[in-house]
C-alpha positions in Angstrom: -48.6 14.8 -317.7 -48.4 11.8 -319.9 -50.8 9.4 -321.7 -50.4 5.7 -322.1 -51.5 5.2 -325.7 -50.6 1.5 -326.1 -49.8 -1.2 -323.6 -48.9 -4.9 -323.7 -51.9 -6.1 -321.6 -50.8 -9.7 -321.8 -47.3 -9.7 -320.3 -46.7 -6.0 -319.6 -43.4 -6.0 -321.5 -43.8 -2.7 -323.4 -45.8 0.5 -323.5 -46.1 3.6 -325.7 -46.4 6.8 -323.8 -47.0 10.4 -325.1 -46.9 13.8 -323.6 -49.8 16.2 -323.7 -49.5 16.6 -327.5 -47.7 15.0 -330.4 -44.3 16.5 -329.6 -43.3 13.8 -327.2 -43.5 10.0 -327.6 -41.7 7.1 -325.9 -41.7 3.4 -326.7 -40.7 1.7 -323.5 -39.7 -1.9 -323.0 -38.7 -4.1 -320.1 -36.0 -5.7 -322.3 -33.2 -4.0 -324.3 -34.9 -4.8 -327.6 -38.4 -5.4 -328.9 -39.2 -7.8 -331.7 -39.5 -5.9 -335.1 -43.2 -6.8 -335.6 -44.1 -5.1 -332.3 -42.0 -2.0 -333.2 -43.6 -1.8 -336.6 -47.1 -2.0 -335.1 -46.3 0.7 -332.5 -44.8 3.0 -335.0 -47.7 2.5 -337.3 -50.1 3.3 -334.5 -48.1 6.4 -333.6 -48.1 7.6 -337.2 -51.9 7.1 -337.4 -52.2 9.3 -334.3 -50.3 12.1 -335.9 -46.8 11.6 -334.4 -43.8 12.4 -336.6 -42.4 8.9 -336.6 -39.7 9.7 -339.1 -38.2 11.9 -336.3 -38.1 9.1 -333.7 -34.7 8.7 -332.0 -33.8 5.0 -331.4 -31.4 4.5 -328.5 -29.1 1.5 -328.5 -29.5 -0.4 -325.3 -26.7 -2.2 -323.6 -27.4 -4.7 -320.8 -25.2 -4.2 -317.8 -24.7 -7.3 -315.6 
């Protein structure tokens, strides 16, 4: 199971999803990159909720055309 813990309710461009506990966290985006302010807000929210944000793995996204 998973839980949506944050969602872009205006344009549906990103979401933050967690597993059943604080061991799993995903920040998902419809684009290869999010603006830094959004990332900072999401990471701050995750940290407040008890996630180990210093252990996040950031994947470099490459757009294939």
